[in-house]
ZASEFI-401518 format. One record per residue: x, y, z of N, C-alpha, C, O in turn; residue number from 0; chain. Coordinates in Angstrom, 3 decimals. Layout:
% residues N
((X; Y; Z); (X; Y; Z); (X; Y; Z); (X; Y; Z); NUM; "A")
...
***
This chain:
% residues 100
((-1.024; 10.398; -23.243); (-0.280; 10.520; -21.935); (-0.818; 9.539; -20.976); (-2.029; 9.332; -20.892); 0; "A")
((0.032; 8.947; -20.271); (-0.353; 7.887; -19.242); (-0.655; 8.605; -17.934); (-0.161; 9.684; -17.605); 1; "A")
((-1.537; 7.872; -17.211); (-1.855; 8.258; -15.877); (-1.587; 7.094; -14.875); (-1.147; 6.026; -15.301); 2; "A")
((-1.836; 7.276; -13.600); (-1.544; 6.263; -12.615); (-2.500; 5.025; -12.938); (-2.165; 3.895; -12.582); 3; "A")
((-3.606; 5.239; -13.567); (-4.559; 4.168; -13.936); (-3.921; 3.156; -14.974); (-4.360; 2.013; -15.092); 4; "A")
((-2.859; 3.640; -15.722); (-2.203; 2.732; -16.600); (-1.049; 1.878; -15.996); (-0.532; 0.960; -16.633); 5; "A")
((-0.693; 2.204; -14.813); (0.399; 1.515; -14.142); (-0.207; 0.086; -13.728); (-1.380; -0.045; -13.379); 6; "A")
((0.643; -0.890; -13.797); (0.302; -2.196; -13.396); (0.740; -2.371; -11.927); (1.812; -1.946; -11.497); 7; "A")
((-0.171; -3.026; -11.200); (-0.043; -3.265; -9.760); (-0.178; -4.728; -9.485); (-0.992; -5.398; -10.120); 8; "A")
((0.593; -5.253; -8.560); (0.424; -6.581; -8.006); (0.413; -6.511; -6.397); (1.310; -5.894; -5.822); 9; "A")
((-0.497; -7.079; -5.761); (-0.530; -7.079; -4.319); (-0.699; -8.518; -3.847); (-1.656; -9.190; -4.231); 10; "A")
((0.239; -8.999; -3.008); (0.264; -10.350; -2.572); (-0.665; -10.548; -1.351); (-0.268; -10.860; -0.228); 11; "A")
((-1.911; -10.334; -1.696); (-2.996; -10.465; -0.585); (-4.074; -11.374; -1.073); (-4.377; -11.433; -2.264); 12; "A")
((-4.650; -12.082; -0.140); (-5.795; -12.928; -0.379); (-7.140; -12.347; 0.062); (-8.206; -12.778; -0.377); 13; "A")
((-7.039; -11.282; 1.009); (-8.220; -10.702; 1.521); (-8.014; -9.202; 1.707); (-6.874; -8.742; 1.775); 14; "A")
((-9.058; -8.463; 1.789); (-9.001; -6.994; 2.068); (-10.012; -6.684; 3.214); (-11.004; -7.386; 3.409); 15; "A")
((-9.711; -5.635; 3.926); (-10.682; -5.183; 4.961); (-11.868; -4.552; 4.337); (-11.751; -3.575; 3.598); 16; "A")
((-13.084; -5.130; 4.641); (-14.295; -4.557; 4.146); (-14.501; -3.172; 4.925); (-14.013; -2.977; 6.038); 17; "A")
((-15.251; -2.253; 4.252); (-15.532; -0.963; 4.721); (-17.091; -0.592; 4.661); (-17.837; -1.127; 3.840); 18; "A")
((-17.480; 0.250; 5.482); (-18.878; 0.684; 5.442); (-18.903; 2.031; 4.512); (-17.882; 2.498; 4.007); 19; "A")
((-20.093; 2.540; 4.370); (-20.204; 3.690; 3.388); (-19.415; 4.962; 3.899); (-19.290; 5.933; 3.153); 20; "A")
((-18.929; 4.953; 5.071); (-18.026; 6.038; 5.542); (-16.526; 5.655; 5.335); (-15.640; 6.416; 5.724); 21; "A")
((-16.263; 4.534; 4.751); (-14.912; 4.055; 4.446); (-14.230; 3.658; 5.809); (-13.006; 3.723; 5.923); 22; "A")
((-15.011; 3.263; 6.800); (-14.420; 2.835; 8.021); (-14.553; 1.240; 7.975); (-15.548; 0.651; 7.552); 23; "A")
((-13.433; 0.651; 8.462); (-13.381; -0.814; 8.398); (-14.471; -1.444; 9.245); (-14.812; -0.932; 10.311); 24; "A")
((-15.041; -2.603; 8.751); (-16.026; -3.182; 9.452); (-15.586; -4.327; 10.403); (-16.296; -4.777; 11.303); 25; "A")
((-14.344; -4.741; 10.101); (-13.725; -5.844; 10.867); (-13.781; -7.103; 10.065); (-13.187; -8.099; 10.481); 26; "A")
((-14.461; -7.131; 8.928); (-14.661; -8.308; 8.115); (-13.508; -8.348; 7.075); (-13.224; -7.340; 6.428); 27; "A")
((-12.877; -9.470; 6.927); (-11.876; -9.646; 5.845); (-12.678; -10.347; 4.724); (-13.330; -11.369; 4.936); 28; "A")
((-12.595; -9.750; 3.532); (-13.237; -10.319; 2.311); (-12.320; -10.918; 1.357); (-11.326; -10.266; 1.037); 29; "A")
((-12.508; -12.032; 0.876); (-11.614; -12.659; -0.098); (-11.522; -11.708; -1.362); (-12.519; -11.137; -1.803); 30; "A")
((-10.287; -11.578; -1.904); (-10.194; -10.746; -3.101); (-10.546; -11.506; -4.366); (-10.884; -10.873; -5.366); 31; "A")
((-10.487; -12.785; -4.374); (-10.810; -13.675; -5.547); (-12.152; -13.279; -6.179); (-13.176; -13.246; -5.497); 32; "A")
((-12.140; -12.985; -7.457); (-13.402; -12.585; -8.179); (-13.873; -11.241; -7.930); (-15.038; -10.944; -8.196); 33; "A")
((-13.015; -10.355; -7.412); (-13.409; -8.996; -7.165); (-12.433; -8.038; -7.827); (-11.318; -8.415; -8.188); 34; "A")
((-12.880; -6.761; -7.985); (-11.906; -5.749; -8.520); (-10.661; -5.602; -7.620); (-9.686; -4.958; -8.008); 35; "A")
((-10.702; -6.193; -6.438); (-9.589; -6.040; -5.548); (-8.478; -7.096; -5.670); (-7.468; -7.086; -4.966); 36; "A")
((-8.741; -7.995; -6.606); (-7.710; -9.077; -6.823); (-6.535; -8.609; -7.703); (-6.619; -8.528; -8.928); 37; "A")
((-5.507; -8.329; -7.039); (-4.227; -7.942; -7.644); (-3.189; -8.984; -7.455); (-2.006; -8.646; -7.492); 38; "A")
((-3.525; -10.227; -7.255); (-2.562; -11.256; -6.965); (-1.757; -11.530; -8.218); (-0.652; -12.059; -8.102); 39; "A")
((-2.242; -11.203; -9.422); (-1.589; -11.102; -10.631); (-1.591; -9.722; -11.096); (-2.544; -9.008; -10.788); 40; "A")
((-0.601; -9.246; -11.827); (-0.639; -7.714; -12.176); (-1.668; -7.325; -13.008); (-1.921; -8.000; -14.005); 41; "A")
((-2.364; -6.226; -12.712); (-3.426; -5.625; -13.522); (-3.149; -4.067; -13.484); (-2.555; -3.505; -12.564); 42; "A")
((-3.627; -3.484; -14.538); (-3.615; -2.016; -14.624); (-4.542; -1.478; -13.486); (-5.642; -1.986; -13.266); 43; "A")
((-4.078; -0.497; -12.824); (-4.851; 0.060; -11.715); (-6.300; 0.566; -12.187); (-7.295; 0.398; -11.481); 44; "A")
((-6.334; 1.144; -13.332); (-7.564; 1.583; -13.773); (-8.446; 0.614; -14.498); (-9.529; 0.985; -14.950); 45; "A")
((-8.013; -0.628; -14.626); (-8.670; -1.670; -15.317); (-10.101; -2.055; -14.732); (-11.007; -2.416; -15.483); 46; "A")
((-10.252; -1.962; -13.381); (-11.451; -2.408; -12.710); (-11.848; -1.384; -11.676); (-12.731; -1.698; -10.877); 47; "A")
((-11.291; -0.195; -11.608); (-11.630; 0.652; -10.551); (-12.992; 1.300; -10.607); (-13.426; 1.942; -9.649); 48; "A")
((-13.706; 1.123; -11.793); (-14.992; 1.654; -11.912); (-16.038; 0.521; -11.995); (-17.169; 0.733; -12.431); 49; "A")
((-15.630; -0.670; -11.569); (-16.425; -1.832; -11.557); (-17.679; -1.613; -10.690); (-17.640; -0.838; -9.734); 50; "A")
((-18.783; -2.290; -11.020); (-19.981; -2.158; -10.146); (-19.790; -3.006; -8.901); (-20.241; -4.146; -8.790); 51; "A")
((-19.077; -2.359; -7.958); (-18.800; -3.081; -6.729); (-19.190; -2.203; -5.557); (-18.845; -1.022; -5.580); 52; "A")
((-19.880; -2.683; -4.535); (-20.372; -1.889; -3.474); (-19.244; -1.101; -2.784); (-19.439; 0.087; -2.530); 53; "A")
((-18.163; -1.643; -2.490); (-17.125; -1.034; -1.835); (-16.435; 0.059; -2.596); (-16.037; 1.064; -2.006); 54; "A")
((-16.276; -0.111; -3.928); (-15.722; 0.900; -4.737); (-16.695; 2.050; -4.933); (-16.250; 3.138; -5.298); 55; "A")
((-17.949; 1.888; -4.722); (-18.892; 2.932; -4.840); (-18.781; 3.977; -3.636); (-19.173; 5.139; -3.741); 56; "A")
((-18.244; 3.478; -2.561); (-18.094; 4.276; -1.334); (-16.962; 5.341; -1.502); (-17.052; 6.404; -0.887); 57; "A")
((-15.979; 5.101; -2.258); (-14.898; 5.994; -2.504); (-14.149; 5.538; -3.738); (-14.019; 4.348; -4.026); 58; "A")
((-13.659; 6.552; -4.462); (-12.915; 6.167; -5.655); (-11.524; 5.525; -5.465); (-10.751; 5.982; -4.623); 59; "A")
((-11.222; 4.547; -6.184); (-9.849; 4.010; -6.018); (-9.757; 2.891; -5.005); (-10.766; 2.384; -4.515); 60; "A")
((-8.573; 2.528; -4.711); (-8.196; 1.401; -3.800); (-7.567; 1.905; -2.489); (-6.372; 1.736; -2.245); 61; "A")
((-8.382; 2.506; -1.687); (-7.935; 2.973; -0.429); (-8.400; 1.974; 0.621); (-9.302; 2.264; 1.406); 62; "A")
((-7.769; 0.770; 0.633); (-8.159; -0.306; 1.438); (-6.935; -1.021; 1.954); (-5.838; -0.995; 1.396); 63; "A")
((-7.227; -1.674; 3.090); (-6.108; -2.539; 3.720); (-6.219; -3.895; 3.180); (-7.292; -4.496; 3.237); 64; "A")
((-5.157; -4.416; 2.654); (-4.982; -5.822; 2.135); (-4.250; -6.626; 3.136); (-3.244; -6.172; 3.681); 65; "A")
((-4.742; -7.871; 3.416); (-4.018; -8.880; 4.282); (-3.085; -9.698; 3.456); (-3.513; -10.373; 2.519); 66; "A")
((-1.937; -9.661; 3.745); (-0.900; -10.301; 2.971); (-0.988; -11.801; 3.066); (-1.535; -12.317; 4.040); 67; "A")
((-0.435; -12.576; 2.025); (-0.528; -13.989; 1.991); (0.228; -14.766; 2.992); (-0.150; -15.827; 3.489); 68; "A")
((1.465; -14.071; 3.276); (2.388; -14.763; 4.250); (2.176; -14.148; 5.621); (1.982; -12.941; 5.761); 69; "A")
((2.218; -15.043; 6.670); (2.164; -14.608; 8.011); (3.277; -13.568; 8.342); (4.362; -13.647; 7.766); 70; "A")
((3.040; -12.646; 9.212); (4.050; -11.665; 9.565); (5.281; -12.343; 10.226); (5.163; -13.311; 10.977); 71; "A")
((6.417; -11.800; 9.914); (7.596; -12.416; 10.622); (8.638; -11.216; 10.667); (8.327; -10.084; 10.297); 72; "A")
((9.848; -11.536; 11.129); (10.804; -10.545; 11.276); (11.587; -10.267; 9.909); (12.384; -9.339; 9.766); 73; "A")
((11.258; -11.176; 8.951); (11.864; -11.049; 7.585); (10.985; -10.239; 6.658); (9.761; -10.369; 6.648); 74; "A")
((11.611; -9.442; 5.920); (10.778; -8.615; 4.917); (10.182; -9.535; 3.860); (10.822; -10.489; 3.416); 75; "A")
((9.014; -9.251; 3.484); (8.358; -9.946; 2.406); (7.861; -8.939; 1.461); (7.635; -7.787; 1.830); 76; "A")
((7.667; -9.374; 0.139); (7.223; -8.575; -0.845); (5.608; -8.291; -0.761); (4.835; -9.206; -1.047); 77; "A")
((5.153; -7.100; -0.393); (3.792; -6.893; -0.297); (3.211; -6.514; -1.611); (2.138; -7.012; -1.949); 78; "A")
((3.831; -5.677; -2.372); (3.245; -5.118; -3.594); (4.340; -4.612; -4.530); (5.465; -4.304; -4.136); 79; "A")
((3.931; -4.547; -5.795); (4.807; -4.060; -6.848); (3.855; -3.149; -7.809); (2.732; -3.489; -8.181); 80; "A")
((4.460; -2.026; -8.116); (3.678; -1.200; -9.093); (4.719; -0.816; -10.228); (5.885; -0.550; -9.937); 81; "A")
((4.297; -0.801; -11.408); (5.196; -0.615; -12.556); (4.606; 0.315; -13.654); (3.472; 0.099; -14.081); 82; "A")
((5.350; 1.337; -14.112); (4.890; 2.162; -15.155); (5.072; 1.334; -16.483); (6.112; 0.718; -16.715); 83; "A")
((4.069; 1.356; -17.279); (4.224; 0.474; -18.454); (5.261; 0.906; -19.520); (5.890; 0.022; -20.102); 84; "A")
((5.463; 2.116; -19.791); (6.427; 2.576; -20.746); (7.834; 2.624; -20.273); (8.721; 2.111; -20.956); 85; "A")
((8.075; 3.177; -19.207); (9.361; 3.423; -18.644); (9.903; 2.217; -17.844); (11.095; 2.145; -17.548); 86; "A")
((9.030; 1.300; -17.510); (9.320; 0.179; -16.602); (9.926; 0.588; -15.316); (10.632; -0.222; -14.714); 87; "A")
((9.714; 1.774; -14.842); (10.101; 2.201; -13.555); (9.238; 1.370; -12.545); (8.028; 1.248; -12.733); 88; "A")
((9.845; 0.823; -11.514); (9.068; -0.136; -10.712); (9.333; 0.294; -9.319); (10.435; 0.714; -8.964); 89; "A")
((8.199; 0.173; -8.451); (8.287; 0.401; -7.031); (7.867; -0.943; -6.360); (6.810; -1.499; -6.659); 90; "A")
((8.733; -1.439; -5.446); (8.472; -2.690; -4.708); (8.280; -2.235; -3.326); (9.058; -1.418; -2.833); 91; "A")
((7.253; -2.735; -2.653); (6.884; -2.466; -1.250); (7.211; -3.738; -0.474); (6.642; -4.801; -0.718); 92; "A")
((8.164; -3.596; 0.490); (8.536; -4.722; 1.356); (8.097; -4.366; 2.806); (8.132; -3.206; 3.215); 93; "A")
((7.658; -5.473; 3.607); (7.224; -5.174; 4.894); (7.445; -6.412; 5.768); (7.732; -7.492; 5.251); 94; "A")
((7.316; -6.265; 7.048); (7.301; -7.257; 8.089); (5.915; -7.310; 8.611); (5.617; -8.189; 9.419); 95; "A")
((5.059; -6.451; 8.218); (3.637; -6.325; 8.829); (2.709; -7.239; 8.092); (3.006; -7.656; 6.973); 96; "A")
((1.573; -7.567; 8.704); (0.638; -8.479; 8.144); (-0.282; -7.879; 6.979); (-0.918; -8.599; 6.209); 97; "A")
((-0.282; -6.575; 6.938); (-1.106; -6.006; 5.911); (-0.495; -4.744; 5.251); (0.497; -4.191; 5.727); 98; "A")
((-1.104; -4.329; 4.176); (-0.546; -3.177; 3.491); (-1.783; -2.339; 2.982); (-1.605; -1.293; 2.358); 99; "A")
***
């Protein structure tokens, strides 16, 4: 049986908002490159959620703000895509906002 951890996710973000041990943002934007938060190419959600990463140890999963690659505008941009591996059911998130 599949779980949400088997779904593939892509997030068009180059940075995420760093958090403290209470999961409150610190104001620092951290590059996603080389971290478990790098979903610029599709990855299974559960692939790296147990990685030895300081931020992931504060709370399980990816409850973080991602800064999108494109500057905000009045036009909708693709922020993220999630897809179930067997059914190919897909959810696409579009926004005009700078983060998701």
